[in-house]
C-alpha distance (Angstrom), angle and dihedral (degrees) to the residues before:
residue distance angle dihedral
X1 . . .
X2 3.78 . .
X3 3.84 96.3 .
X4 3.76 109.3 55.6
X5 3.76 126.5 169.1
X6 3.81 92.0 -101.3
X7 3.80 90.2 54.2
X8 3.77 92.5 51.3
X9 3.78 92.5 47.4
X10 3.87 90.3 50.3
X11 3.86 92.2 50.0
X12 3.78 92.2 47.4
X13 3.80 94.2 45.4
X14 3.87 91.2 48.8
X15 3.79 99.4 45.3
X16 3.80 102.9 19.2
X17 3.76 133.5 57.8
X18 3.85 93.2 -96.6
X19 3.73 141.6 -13.8
X20 3.78 91.9 -98.3
X21 3.82 96.9 45.9
X22 3.78 96.6 91.1
X23 3.86 94.6 157.9
X24 3.85 95.2 68.2
X25 3.75 112.2 115.8
X26 3.81 95.7 -135.0
X27 3.83 89.2 52.0
X28 3.78 92.8 50.4
X29 3.79 92.1 46.3
X30 3.73 90.9 51.4
X31 3.83 91.2 48.6
X32 3.77 91.9 50.2
X33 3.74 89.5 49.2
X34 3.82 91.8 52.2
X35 3.80 88.8 50.3
X36 3.75 93.5 46.3
X37 3.80 91.7 52.1
X38 3.76 91.3 50.0
X39 3.88 93.3 50.5
X40 3.74 91.3 45.7
X41 3.78 90.6 57.0
X42 3.84 90.1 46.5
X43 3.75 90.8 52.6
X44 3.76 93.2 51.3
X45 3.82 88.6 63.2
X46 3.85 96.2 34.5
X47 3.77 106.9 39.3
X48 3.75 96.4 167.7
X49 3.76 95.2 55.0
X50 3.80 96.7 114.8
X51 3.81 96.2 171.9
X52 3.77 90.9 59.5
X53 3.78 90.9 45.1
X54 3.82 88.9 54.7
X55 3.79 90.3 49.6
X56 3.75 91.1 49.5
X57 3.85 91.5 52.4
X58 3.81 89.7 49.8
X59 3.79 92.0 50.8
X60 3.73 92.7 48.6
X61 3.82 90.0 52.2
X62 3.87 91.5 49.6
X63 3.79 90.5 49.5
X64 3.71 91.1 47.6
X65 3.83 93.1 52.5
X66 3.82 89.9 49.5
X67 3.75 91.5 50.1
X68 3.80 90.9 49.0
X69 3.81 89.6 50.8
X70 3.81 92.3 48.9
X71 3.82 90.1 47.1
X72 3.82 91.4 53.6
X73 3.85 93.8 45.8
X74 3.76 102.9 40.0
X75 3.83 122.8 0.4
X76 3.81 94.5 -169.5
X77 3.79 93.8 57.2
X78 3.84 88.9 45.5
X79 3.77 91.6 54.0
X80 3.73 92.7 45.6
X81 3.83 94.5 53.5
X82 3.82 92.1 44.3
X83 3.83 90.8 52.6
X84 3.82 93.1 42.9
X85 3.81 96.1 50.5
X86 3.77 96.0 36.2
X87 3.84 93.8 -122.7
X88 3.73 118.4 156.1
X89 3.82 128.8 -170.5
C-alpha cells in the first residue's frame, strides 16, 4: 500500500497545522497532490486502466475545488501552498 498511516501523518504535519488536523485545506490539498502524482505514475505504465484514469480526474476536480475555496478565503495561504507543492494552474 502506497499510502500508509505514517505517510499521511507526515503529509499533514508538513503541510497542515498538525499531524492530527486532517481537515485543514492545505493538508488535504497536499494529500490529493500526493495521490495524483502516484496515479499519474501508474497510468504511465498502464495506459488502458480507465478506472484509475477516472479516479485521477475526480481527484483533480476535488483538489481544484479546494484550491478555489482557499483562493477565495485567503489568497496568501493559496499562493504559499501552490508554491510549496509546485502546482500551477
